[in-house]
ChimeraX commands (.cxc) that place a marker at each C-alpha (Angstrom):
marker #1 position 0.20,-0.05,0.14 radius 0.5
marker #1 position 2.91,2.58,1.34 radius 0.5
marker #1 position 4.46,1.54,-2.29 radius 0.5
marker #1 position 1.14,2.02,-4.41 radius 0.5
marker #1 position 1.18,5.38,-2.18 radius 0.5
marker #1 position 4.43,6.13,-3.33 radius 0.5
marker #1 position 3.96,6.06,-6.87 radius 0.5
marker #1 position 0.52,8.39,-6.92 radius 0.5
marker #1 position 2.73,10.80,-4.96 radius 0.5
marker #1 position 5.07,10.96,-8.71 radius 0.5
marker #1 position 2.32,11.41,-10.55 radius 0.5
marker #1 position 0.97,13.71,-9.01 radius 0.5
marker #1 position 4.02,15.70,-8.70 radius 0.5
marker #1 position 4.74,15.60,-12.43 radius 0.5
marker #1 position 1.18,16.61,-12.73 radius 0.5
marker #1 position 2.06,19.89,-10.88 radius 0.5
marker #1 position 5.24,20.39,-12.26 radius 0.5
marker #1 position 4.02,20.44,-15.85 radius 0.5
marker #1 position 1.02,22.72,-14.72 radius 0.5
marker #1 position 3.39,24.93,-13.22 radius 0.5
marker #1 position 6.21,24.64,-15.94 radius 0.5
marker #1 position 3.02,25.30,-18.92 radius 0.5
marker #1 position 1.63,28.44,-17.08 radius 0.5
marker #1 position -1.81,26.85,-16.17 radius 0.5
marker #1 position -4.24,28.48,-14.37 radius 0.5
marker #1 position -6.12,26.25,-12.45 radius 0.5
marker #1 position -7.31,27.48,-9.02 radius 0.5
marker #1 position -10.63,27.11,-10.05 radius 0.5
marker #1 position -9.99,23.48,-10.80 radius 0.5
marker #1 position -8.46,22.76,-7.51 radius 0.5
marker #1 position -10.89,24.52,-5.56 radius 0.5
marker #1 position -13.86,22.90,-7.58 radius 0.5
marker #1 position -12.24,19.34,-6.45 radius 0.5
marker #1 position -11.34,20.42,-2.89 radius 0.5
marker #1 position -14.92,21.01,-2.59 radius 0.5
marker #1 position -15.96,17.98,-3.93 radius 0.5
marker #1 position -13.07,16.38,-1.91 radius 0.5
marker #1 position -14.70,17.61,1.23 radius 0.5
marker #1 position -18.12,16.33,0.82 radius 0.5
marker #1 position -16.95,13.31,-0.31 radius 0.5
marker #1 position -14.70,12.65,2.66 radius 0.5
marker #1 position -17.82,14.38,5.46 radius 0.5
marker #1 position -20.82,13.57,3.60 radius 0.5
marker #1 position -20.15,10.22,1.87 radius 0.5
marker #1 position -20.94,7.80,5.03 radius 0.5
marker #1 position -24.61,9.73,4.77 radius 0.5
marker #1 position -25.15,8.86,0.87 radius 0.5
marker #1 position -23.48,5.61,0.65 radius 0.5
marker #1 position -26.00,4.80,3.46 radius 0.5
marker #1 position -28.87,6.55,1.69 radius 0.5
marker #1 position -28.31,4.96,-1.37 radius 0.5
marker #1 position -28.33,1.27,0.06 radius 0.5
marker #1 position -31.46,2.28,1.87 radius 0.5
marker #1 position -29.66,1.75,5.44 radius 0.5
marker #1 position -31.45,2.54,8.55 radius 0.5
marker #1 position -29.44,2.84,12.13 radius 0.5
marker #1 position -30.70,0.74,14.56 radius 0.5
marker #1 position -30.44,0.51,18.29 radius 0.5
marker #1 position -29.61,-1.83,20.72 radius 0.5
marker #1 position -33.33,-2.90,21.33 radius 0.5
marker #1 position -33.87,-4.07,17.66 radius 0.5
marker #1 position -30.63,-5.42,16.83 radius 0.5
marker #1 position -29.56,-6.61,20.01 radius 0.5
marker #1 position -27.23,-9.86,18.82 radius 0.5
marker #1 position -25.82,-7.17,15.97 radius 0.5
marker #1 position -24.73,-4.99,18.82 radius 0.5
marker #1 position -23.31,-7.66,21.74 radius 0.5
marker #1 position -21.36,-8.51,18.65 radius 0.5
marker #1 position -19.49,-5.38,17.45 radius 0.5
marker #1 position -19.32,-4.11,21.04 radius 0.5
marker #1 position -17.00,-7.44,21.56 radius 0.5
marker #1 position -15.30,-6.59,18.27 radius 0.5
marker #1 position -14.68,-2.71,19.16 radius 0.5
marker #1 position -13.19,-4.38,22.86 radius 0.5
marker #1 position -10.51,-6.58,20.81 radius 0.5
marker #1 position -9.54,-4.23,18.00 radius 0.5
marker #1 position -9.51,-1.17,20.77 radius 0.5
marker #1 position -11.70,0.54,18.86 radius 0.5
marker #1 position -14.81,3.08,19.57 radius 0.5
marker #1 position -18.28,1.21,18.99 radius 0.5
marker #1 position -19.60,2.68,15.71 radius 0.5
marker #1 position -22.81,3.42,14.64 radius 0.5
marker #1 position -24.59,0.12,13.58 radius 0.5
marker #1 position -26.98,0.47,10.45 radius 0.5
marker #1 position -29.03,-2.67,8.80 radius 0.5
marker #1 position -30.16,-2.54,4.64 radius 0.5
marker #1 position -33.40,-4.19,3.99 radius 0.5
marker #1 position -31.68,-6.13,0.79 radius 0.5
marker #1 position -31.79,-9.59,-0.57 radius 0.5
marker #1 position -27.70,-8.80,-1.45 radius 0.5
marker #1 position -25.75,-10.48,1.40 radius 0.5
marker #1 position -23.10,-8.21,2.03 radius 0.5
marker #1 position -21.28,-5.57,4.37 radius 0.5
marker #1 position -19.60,-1.97,4.40 radius 0.5
marker #1 position -18.09,0.58,6.22 radius 0.5
marker #1 position -18.36,4.04,5.62 radius 0.5
marker #1 position -16.99,7.06,8.06 radius 0.5
marker #1 position -13.57,9.13,8.25 radius 0.5
marker #1 position -12.52,8.57,11.12 radius 0.5
marker #1 position -13.07,5.76,13.97 radius 0.5
marker #1 position -14.96,8.38,16.03 radius 0.5
marker #1 position -17.40,9.00,12.74 radius 0.5
marker #1 position -17.61,5.35,12.03 radius 0.5
marker #1 position -20.92,3.24,10.56 radius 0.5
marker #1 position -20.85,-0.01,10.05 radius 0.5
marker #1 position -23.65,-1.97,7.78 radius 0.5
marker #1 position -24.91,-5.15,7.62 radius 0.5
marker #1 position -27.22,-6.39,4.69 radius 0.5
marker #1 position -30.86,-8.21,6.03 radius 0.5
marker #1 position -29.65,-11.10,3.41 radius 0.5
marker #1 position -26.06,-11.53,4.66 radius 0.5
marker #1 position -27.83,-11.95,7.94 radius 0.5
marker #1 position -29.77,-14.88,7.00 radius 0.5
marker #1 position -26.93,-16.86,4.93 radius 0.5
marker #1 position -23.92,-16.35,7.32 radius 0.5
marker #1 position -23.43,-18.25,11.07 radius 0.5
marker #1 position -23.05,-16.17,13.99 radius 0.5
marker #1 position -19.07,-16.88,13.94 radius 0.5
marker #1 position -19.21,-15.80,9.87 radius 0.5
marker #1 position -20.79,-12.58,10.56 radius 0.5
marker #1 position -18.47,-11.87,13.24 radius 0.5
marker #1 position -15.77,-12.61,10.92 radius 0.5
marker #1 position -17.05,-10.23,8.24 radius 0.5
marker #1 position -17.94,-7.33,11.04 radius 0.5
marker #1 position -14.42,-7.76,12.11 radius 0.5
marker #1 position -13.17,-6.93,8.35 radius 0.5
marker #1 position -15.34,-3.90,8.21 radius 0.5
marker #1 position -13.94,-2.81,11.28 radius 0.5
marker #1 position -10.53,-2.74,10.11 radius 0.5
marker #1 position -11.21,-0.76,8.20 radius 0.5
marker #1 position -12.59,1.77,9.86 radius 0.5
marker #1 position -9.26,1.42,12.44 radius 0.5
marker #1 position -7.28,1.60,9.14 radius 0.5
marker #1 position -8.99,5.15,8.03 radius 0.5
marker #1 position -9.49,3.66,4.89 radius 0.5
marker #1 position -12.24,6.44,3.69 radius 0.5
marker #1 position -10.27,8.64,4.56 radius 0.5
marker #1 position -6.89,7.19,2.73 radius 0.5
marker #1 position -8.82,6.59,-0.84 radius 0.5
marker #1 position -10.71,9.92,-0.48 radius 0.5
marker #1 position -6.87,11.41,-0.61 radius 0.5
marker #1 position -5.66,9.23,-3.21 radius 0.5
marker #1 position -8.44,10.12,-5.64 radius 0.5
marker #1 position -7.84,14.24,-4.68 radius 0.5
marker #1 position -5.40,15.08,-7.82 radius 0.5
marker #1 position -6.48,11.78,-9.91 radius 0.5
marker #1 position -9.79,13.94,-10.08 radius 0.5
marker #1 position -7.96,16.70,-10.91 radius 0.5
marker #1 position -6.23,15.39,-14.24 radius 0.5
marker #1 position -10.04,14.01,-14.97 radius 0.5
marker #1 position -11.45,17.68,-14.61 radius 0.5
marker #1 position -8.91,19.32,-16.53 radius 0.5
marker #1 position -9.71,16.68,-19.16 radius 0.5
marker #1 position -12.84,16.96,-19.57 radius 0.5
marker #1 position -12.82,20.67,-19.16 radius 0.5
marker #1 position -9.70,22.15,-20.77 radius 0.5
marker #1 position -11.10,25.44,-21.78 radius 0.5
marker #1 position -10.60,26.21,-17.83 radius 0.5
marker #1 position -7.16,26.90,-18.54 radius 0.5
marker #1 position -6.41,30.38,-19.73 radius 0.5
marker #1 position -3.84,33.42,-19.71 radius 0.5
marker #1 position -0.76,31.32,-20.16 radius 0.5
marker #1 position -1.92,29.69,-23.64 radius 0.5
marker #1 position -2.44,33.03,-25.91 radius 0.5
marker #1 position -4.84,33.29,-27.73 radius 0.5
marker #1 position -5.59,30.22,-29.41 radius 0.5
marker #1 position -5.51,27.06,-26.85 radius 0.5
marker #1 position -5.50,24.64,-30.27 radius 0.5
marker #1 position -2.84,25.71,-31.62 radius 0.5
marker #1 position -0.61,26.25,-28.08 radius 0.5
marker #1 position 1.93,23.56,-27.38 radius 0.5
marker #1 position 2.12,24.37,-23.64 radius 0.5
marker #1 position -2.14,23.32,-23.40 radius 0.5
marker #1 position -1.60,19.79,-25.64 radius 0.5
marker #1 position 1.49,19.19,-23.12 radius 0.5
marker #1 position -0.60,19.76,-19.80 radius 0.5
marker #1 position -3.94,17.85,-21.36 radius 0.5
marker #1 position -1.79,14.76,-22.70 radius 0.5
marker #1 position -0.16,14.63,-19.11 radius 0.5
marker #1 position -3.27,15.04,-17.13 radius 0.5
marker #1 position -4.96,12.12,-19.74 radius 0.5
marker #1 position -2.16,9.73,-18.47 radius 0.5
marker #1 position -2.05,10.91,-14.89 radius 0.5
marker #1 position -5.72,9.94,-14.91 radius 0.5
marker #1 position -5.22,7.04,-16.87 radius 0.5
marker #1 position -2.17,5.55,-14.56 radius 0.5
marker #1 position -3.81,6.55,-11.18 radius 0.5
marker #1 position -7.34,4.61,-11.69 radius 0.5
marker #1 position -5.20,1.63,-12.22 radius 0.5
marker #1 position -3.04,2.39,-9.09 radius 0.5
marker #1 position -6.24,3.67,-7.21 radius 0.5
marker #1 position -7.65,0.11,-7.98 radius 0.5
marker #1 position -4.19,-1.75,-6.77 radius 0.5
marker #1 position -4.47,0.69,-3.73 radius 0.5
marker #1 position -8.26,-0.77,-2.81 radius 0.5
marker #1 position -7.26,-4.24,-3.54 radius 0.5
marker #1 position -4.91,-4.28,-0.96 radius 0.5
marker #1 position -7.24,-2.70,1.90 radius 0.5
marker #1 position -9.23,-5.68,1.61 radius 0.5
marker #1 position -5.92,-8.43,2.13 radius 0.5
marker #1 position -5.13,-5.69,4.70 radius 0.5
marker #1 position -9.08,-5.69,6.02 radius 0.5
marker #1 position -8.89,-9.79,5.95 radius 0.5
marker #1 position -5.99,-9.95,7.59 radius 0.5
marker #1 position -7.65,-7.76,10.22 radius 0.5
marker #1 position -10.09,-10.08,10.64 radius 0.5
marker #1 position -8.33,-12.86,11.21 radius 0.5
marker #1 position -5.78,-11.19,13.80 radius 0.5
marker #1 position -8.97,-9.77,15.85 radius 0.5
marker #1 position -11.23,-12.69,15.67 radius 0.5
marker #1 position -8.27,-15.43,15.52 radius 0.5
marker #1 position -10.29,-17.45,13.41 radius 0.5
marker #1 position -9.24,-16.82,9.21 radius 0.5
marker #1 position -10.80,-19.90,8.24 radius 0.5
marker #1 position -14.52,-18.11,9.48 radius 0.5
marker #1 position -13.74,-15.16,7.21 radius 0.5
marker #1 position -12.88,-17.90,4.41 radius 0.5
marker #1 position -16.51,-19.84,4.59 radius 0.5
marker #1 position -17.96,-16.34,5.21 radius 0.5
marker #1 position -16.72,-15.24,1.84 radius 0.5
marker #1 position -17.57,-18.59,-0.16 radius 0.5
marker #1 position -20.64,-18.50,1.39 radius 0.5
marker #1 position -21.33,-14.52,0.06 radius 0.5
marker #1 position -20.21,-15.25,-3.54 radius 0.5
marker #1 position -21.87,-18.32,-4.11 radius 0.5
marker #1 position -25.32,-16.60,-2.77 radius 0.5
marker #1 position -24.24,-13.26,-4.93 radius 0.5
marker #1 position -25.43,-15.53,-7.98 radius 0.5
marker #1 position -29.47,-15.78,-6.77 radius 0.5
marker #1 position -29.63,-11.63,-5.91 radius 0.5
marker #1 position -31.88,-10.49,-8.79 radius 0.5
marker #1 position -29.61,-8.12,-11.29 radius 0.5
marker #1 position -31.64,-4.51,-10.74 radius 0.5
marker #1 position -30.61,-5.31,-7.05 radius 0.5
marker #1 position -27.37,-5.77,-7.84 radius 0.5
marker #1 position -26.67,-3.20,-10.20 radius 0.5
marker #1 position -28.29,-0.63,-7.71 radius 0.5
marker #1 position -25.18,-1.45,-5.61 radius 0.5
marker #1 position -22.75,-0.75,-8.35 radius 0.5
marker #1 position -22.08,2.34,-7.02 radius 0.5
marker #1 position -21.20,1.70,-3.67 radius 0.5
marker #1 position -18.69,-1.43,-5.19 radius 0.5
marker #1 position -15.42,-0.92,-3.49 radius 0.5
marker #1 position -17.14,-0.66,-0.30 radius 0.5
marker #1 position -18.34,-3.80,-0.10 radius 0.5
marker #1 position -16.84,-6.77,1.26 radius 0.5
marker #1 position -17.71,-8.63,-1.85 radius 0.5
marker #1 position -18.31,-6.54,-4.90 radius 0.5
marker #1 position -21.49,-7.35,-6.43 radius 0.5
marker #1 position -20.00,-7.73,-9.80 radius 0.5
marker #1 position -18.69,-11.22,-8.31 radius 0.5
marker #1 position -22.05,-12.72,-9.68 radius 0.5
marker #1 position -19.97,-12.18,-13.11 radius 0.5
marker #1 position -16.64,-13.76,-11.72 radius 0.5
marker #1 position -14.46,-11.78,-13.90 radius 0.5
marker #1 position -11.48,-10.79,-12.48 radius 0.5
marker #1 position -9.68,-8.28,-14.14 radius 0.5
marker #1 position -7.42,-5.17,-13.41 radius 0.5
marker #1 position -10.51,-3.37,-13.68 radius 0.5
marker #1 position -11.44,-5.05,-10.13 radius 0.5
marker #1 position -11.54,-3.16,-7.16 radius 0.5
marker #1 position -10.98,-6.31,-4.76 radius 0.5
marker #1 position -8.78,-8.60,-4.66 radius 0.5
marker #1 position -9.84,-12.51,-6.61 radius 0.5
marker #1 position -12.03,-14.59,-4.05 radius 0.5
marker #1 position -9.43,-17.30,-4.83 radius 0.5
marker #1 position -6.42,-14.92,-3.77 radius 0.5
marker #1 position -8.19,-13.93,-0.50 radius 0.5
marker #1 position -9.15,-17.54,0.20 radius 0.5
marker #1 position -5.46,-18.52,-0.17 radius 0.5
marker #1 position -4.22,-15.37,2.13 radius 0.5
marker #1 position -6.91,-16.54,4.89 radius 0.5
marker #1 position -5.84,-20.87,4.70 radius 0.5
marker #1 position -1.69,-19.46,5.28 radius 0.5
marker #1 position -2.86,-17.24,8.32 radius 0.5
marker #1 position -4.83,-20.37,9.35 radius 0.5
marker #1 position -2.02,-22.18,9.67 radius 0.5
marker #1 position 0.09,-19.58,10.89 radius 0.5
marker #1 position -2.29,-19.46,13.96 radius 0.5
marker #1 position -2.63,-23.36,14.06 radius 0.5
marker #1 position 1.37,-23.68,13.97 radius 0.5
marker #1 position 1.61,-21.04,16.73 radius 0.5
marker #1 position -1.02,-22.63,18.70 radius 0.5
marker #1 position 1.01,-25.97,18.04 radius 0.5
marker #1 position 4.34,-24.82,19.29 radius 0.5
marker #1 position 2.50,-22.96,22.71 radius 0.5
marker #1 position 1.43,-26.43,23.68 radius 0.5
marker link #1:1,2 radius 0.2
marker link #1:2,3 radius 0.2
marker link #1:3,4 radius 0.2
marker link #1:4,5 radius 0.2
marker link #1:5,6 radius 0.2
marker link #1:6,7 radius 0.2
marker link #1:7,8 radius 0.2
marker link #1:8,9 radius 0.2
marker link #1:9,10 radius 0.2
marker link #1:10,11 radius 0.2
marker link #1:11,12 radius 0.2
marker link #1:12,13 radius 0.2
marker link #1:13,14 radius 0.2
marker link #1:14,15 radius 0.2
marker link #1:15,16 radius 0.2
marker link #1:16,17 radius 0.2
marker link #1:17,18 radius 0.2
marker link #1:18,19 radius 0.2
marker link #1:19,20 radius 0.2
marker link #1:20,21 radius 0.2
marker link #1:21,22 radius 0.2
marker link #1:22,23 radius 0.2
marker link #1:23,24 radius 0.2
marker link #1:24,25 radius 0.2
marker link #1:25,26 radius 0.2
marker link #1:26,27 radius 0.2
marker link #1:27,28 radius 0.2
marker link #1:28,29 radius 0.2
marker link #1:29,30 radius 0.2
marker link #1:30,31 radius 0.2
marker link #1:31,32 radius 0.2
marker link #1:32,33 radius 0.2
marker link #1:33,34 radius 0.2
marker link #1:34,35 radius 0.2
marker link #1:35,36 radius 0.2
marker link #1:36,37 radius 0.2
marker link #1:37,38 radius 0.2
marker link #1:38,39 radius 0.2
marker link #1:39,40 radius 0.2
marker link #1:40,41 radius 0.2
marker link #1:41,42 radius 0.2
marker link #1:42,43 radius 0.2
marker link #1:43,44 radius 0.2
marker link #1:44,45 radius 0.2
marker link #1:45,46 radius 0.2
marker link #1:46,47 radius 0.2
marker link #1:47,48 radius 0.2
marker link #1:48,49 radius 0.2
marker link #1:49,50 radius 0.2
marker link #1:50,51 radius 0.2
marker link #1:51,52 radius 0.2
marker link #1:52,53 radius 0.2
marker link #1:53,54 radius 0.2
marker link #1:54,55 radius 0.2
marker link #1:55,56 radius 0.2
marker link #1:56,57 radius 0.2
marker link #1:57,58 radius 0.2
marker link #1:58,59 radius 0.2
marker link #1:59,60 radius 0.2
marker link #1:60,61 radius 0.2
marker link #1:61,62 radius 0.2
marker link #1:62,63 radius 0.2
marker link #1:63,64 radius 0.2
marker link #1:64,65 radius 0.2
marker link #1:65,66 radius 0.2
marker link #1:66,67 radius 0.2
marker link #1:67,68 radius 0.2
marker link #1:68,69 radius 0.2
marker link #1:69,70 radius 0.2
marker link #1:70,71 radius 0.2
marker link #1:71,72 radius 0.2
marker link #1:72,73 radius 0.2
marker link #1:73,74 radius 0.2
marker link #1:74,75 radius 0.2
marker link #1:75,76 radius 0.2
marker link #1:76,77 radius 0.2
marker link #1:77,78 radius 0.2
marker link #1:78,79 radius 0.2
marker link #1:79,80 radius 0.2
marker link #1:80,81 radius 0.2
marker link #1:81,82 radius 0.2
marker link #1:82,83 radius 0.2
marker link #1:83,84 radius 0.2
marker link #1:84,85 radius 0.2
marker link #1:85,86 radius 0.2
marker link #1:86,87 radius 0.2
marker link #1:87,88 radius 0.2
marker link #1:88,89 radius 0.2
marker link #1:89,90 radius 0.2
marker link #1:90,91 radius 0.2
marker link #1:91,92 radius 0.2
marker link #1:92,93 radius 0.2
marker link #1:93,94 radius 0.2
marker link #1:94,95 radius 0.2
marker link #1:95,96 radius 0.2
marker link #1:96,97 radius 0.2
marker link #1:97,98 radius 0.2
marker link #1:98,99 radius 0.2
marker link #1:99,100 radius 0.2
marker link #1:100,101 radius 0.2
marker link #1:101,102 radius 0.2
marker link #1:102,103 radius 0.2
marker link #1:103,104 radius 0.2
marker link #1:104,105 radius 0.2
marker link #1:105,106 radius 0.2
marker link #1:106,107 radius 0.2
marker link #1:107,108 radius 0.2
marker link #1:108,109 radius 0.2
marker link #1:109,110 radius 0.2
marker link #1:110,111 radius 0.2
marker link #1:111,112 radius 0.2
marker link #1:112,113 radius 0.2
marker link #1:113,114 radius 0.2
marker link #1:114,115 radius 0.2
marker link #1:115,116 radius 0.2
marker link #1:116,117 radius 0.2
marker link #1:117,118 radius 0.2
marker link #1:118,119 radius 0.2
marker link #1:119,120 radius 0.2
marker link #1:120,121 radius 0.2
marker link #1:121,122 radius 0.2
marker link #1:122,123 radius 0.2
marker link #1:123,124 radius 0.2
marker link #1:124,125 radius 0.2
marker link #1:125,126 radius 0.2
marker link #1:126,127 radius 0.2
marker link #1:127,128 radius 0.2
marker link #1:128,129 radius 0.2
marker link #1:129,130 radius 0.2
marker link #1:130,131 radius 0.2
marker link #1:131,132 radius 0.2
marker link #1:132,133 radius 0.2
marker link #1:133,134 radius 0.2
marker link #1:134,135 radius 0.2
marker link #1:135,136 radius 0.2
marker link #1:136,137 radius 0.2
marker link #1:137,138 radius 0.2
marker link #1:138,139 radius 0.2
marker link #1:139,140 radius 0.2
marker link #1:140,141 radius 0.2
marker link #1:141,142 radius 0.2
marker link #1:142,143 radius 0.2
marker link #1:143,144 radius 0.2
marker link #1:144,145 radius 0.2
marker link #1:145,146 radius 0.2
marker link #1:146,147 radius 0.2
marker link #1:147,148 radius 0.2
marker link #1:148,149 radius 0.2
marker link #1:149,150 radius 0.2
marker link #1:150,151 radius 0.2
marker link #1:151,152 radius 0.2
marker link #1:152,153 radius 0.2
marker link #1:153,154 radius 0.2
marker link #1:154,155 radius 0.2
marker link #1:155,156 radius 0.2
marker link #1:156,157 radius 0.2
marker link #1:157,158 radius 0.2
marker link #1:158,159 radius 0.2
marker link #1:159,160 radius 0.2
marker link #1:160,161 radius 0.2
marker link #1:161,162 radius 0.2
marker link #1:162,163 radius 0.2
marker link #1:163,164 radius 0.2
marker link #1:164,165 radius 0.2
marker link #1:165,166 radius 0.2
marker link #1:166,167 radius 0.2
marker link #1:167,168 radius 0.2
marker link #1:168,169 radius 0.2
marker link #1:169,170 radius 0.2
marker link #1:170,171 radius 0.2
marker link #1:171,172 radius 0.2
marker link #1:172,173 radius 0.2
marker link #1:173,174 radius 0.2
marker link #1:174,175 radius 0.2
marker link #1:175,176 radius 0.2
marker link #1:176,177 radius 0.2
marker link #1:177,178 radius 0.2
marker link #1:178,179 radius 0.2
marker link #1:179,180 radius 0.2
marker link #1:180,181 radius 0.2
marker link #1:181,182 radius 0.2
marker link #1:182,183 radius 0.2
marker link #1:183,184 radius 0.2
marker link #1:184,185 radius 0.2
marker link #1:185,186 radius 0.2
marker link #1:186,187 radius 0.2
marker link #1:187,188 radius 0.2
marker link #1:188,189 radius 0.2
marker link #1:189,190 radius 0.2
marker link #1:190,191 radius 0.2
marker link #1:191,192 radius 0.2
marker link #1:192,193 radius 0.2
marker link #1:193,194 radius 0.2
marker link #1:194,195 radius 0.2
marker link #1:195,196 radius 0.2
marker link #1:196,197 radius 0.2
marker link #1:197,198 radius 0.2
marker link #1:198,199 radius 0.2
marker link #1:199,200 radius 0.2
marker link #1:200,201 radius 0.2
marker link #1:201,202 radius 0.2
marker link #1:202,203 radius 0.2
marker link #1:203,204 radius 0.2
marker link #1:204,205 radius 0.2
marker link #1:205,206 radius 0.2
marker link #1:206,207 radius 0.2
marker link #1:207,208 radius 0.2
marker link #1:208,209 radius 0.2
marker link #1:209,210 radius 0.2
marker link #1:210,211 radius 0.2
marker link #1:211,212 radius 0.2
marker link #1:212,213 radius 0.2
marker link #1:213,214 radius 0.2
marker link #1:214,215 radius 0.2
marker link #1:215,216 radius 0.2
marker link #1:216,217 radius 0.2
marker link #1:217,218 radius 0.2
marker link #1:218,219 radius 0.2
marker link #1:219,220 radius 0.2
marker link #1:220,221 radius 0.2
marker link #1:221,222 radius 0.2
marker link #1:222,223 radius 0.2
marker link #1:223,224 radius 0.2
marker link #1:224,225 radius 0.2
marker link #1:225,226 radius 0.2
marker link #1:226,227 radius 0.2
marker link #1:227,228 radius 0.2
marker link #1:228,229 radius 0.2
marker link #1:229,230 radius 0.2
marker link #1:230,231 radius 0.2
marker link #1:231,232 radius 0.2
marker link #1:232,233 radius 0.2
marker link #1:233,234 radius 0.2
marker link #1:234,235 radius 0.2
marker link #1:235,236 radius 0.2
marker link #1:236,237 radius 0.2
marker link #1:237,238 radius 0.2
marker link #1:238,239 radius 0.2
marker link #1:239,240 radius 0.2
marker link #1:240,241 radius 0.2
marker link #1:241,242 radius 0.2
marker link #1:242,243 radius 0.2
marker link #1:243,244 radius 0.2
marker link #1:244,245 radius 0.2
marker link #1:245,246 radius 0.2
marker link #1:246,247 radius 0.2
marker link #1:247,248 radius 0.2
marker link #1:248,249 radius 0.2
marker link #1:249,250 radius 0.2
marker link #1:250,251 radius 0.2
marker link #1:251,252 radius 0.2
marker link #1:252,253 radius 0.2
marker link #1:253,254 radius 0.2
marker link #1:254,255 radius 0.2
marker link #1:255,256 radius 0.2
marker link #1:256,257 radius 0.2
marker link #1:257,258 radius 0.2
marker link #1:258,259 radius 0.2
marker link #1:259,260 radius 0.2
marker link #1:260,261 radius 0.2
marker link #1:261,262 radius 0.2
marker link #1:262,263 radius 0.2
marker link #1:263,264 radius 0.2
marker link #1:264,265 radius 0.2
marker link #1:265,266 radius 0.2
marker link #1:266,267 radius 0.2
marker link #1:267,268 radius 0.2
marker link #1:268,269 radius 0.2
marker link #1:269,270 radius 0.2
marker link #1:270,271 radius 0.2
marker link #1:271,272 radius 0.2
marker link #1:272,273 radius 0.2
marker link #1:273,274 radius 0.2
marker link #1:274,275 radius 0.2
marker link #1:275,276 radius 0.2
marker link #1:276,277 radius 0.2
marker link #1:277,278 radius 0.2
marker link #1:278,279 radius 0.2
marker link #1:279,280 radius 0.2
marker link #1:280,281 radius 0.2
marker link #1:281,282 radius 0.2
marker link #1:282,283 radius 0.2
marker link #1:283,284 radius 0.2
marker link #1:284,285 radius 0.2
marker link #1:285,286 radius 0.2
marker link #1:286,287 radius 0.2
view
């Protein structure tokens, strides 16, 4: 993850250097993107929950879920987040919020019907790891300059002052557009890579918190298999939040490519099995 962030940083430094060298007047673009990023950081949890039709639940409404997350928070040394439930047959879970103190974890009614309690506990530990790692904030920061590059490509007419009377004949303008396009494309793939590493990290966090990697392996397989029975319209409606789910809605297609924001199920299971073997080995050595 650090290496990916390093390469993203290099891309963004190159972009800023080209913009300054070309004399681009990009203050307006930075202002617009900063406002959008601010909104994403502080409003994404509300937008995401509303998009899924999720409702915050009290301990009286969902005593088992609250008790489970309270135990996990004690083990993970986290403040208890808000807890929400989304009434949808799609078996999934996600976490939102820029920090542990503002976080919300959400489980769907579908996942609570499909999983056994120990499997659901492993899934919730995965989501709490996202909270602990501040993954929403990390992705927002990582996408800031990528958004600037995208806006430059889409709205090149924002540039002025340094280009003369004709943008089309000005080589500086063409250089800025080409570099911005390249930065957007490369940062797109780097952020997908970062997103996949976030999932590996959250899987490991679940294994550490619960001490049962096999429970998460079982949960992931059940969720993936159950996704095949979810109506297409429900999966399409959830696509906009794909990066936040423990299993992406696109898993129904069973196609893992460079464009996936999650690692392949096979790789996730393989790592969890390795963690299980390490835990069993350490227990055997202790005995």
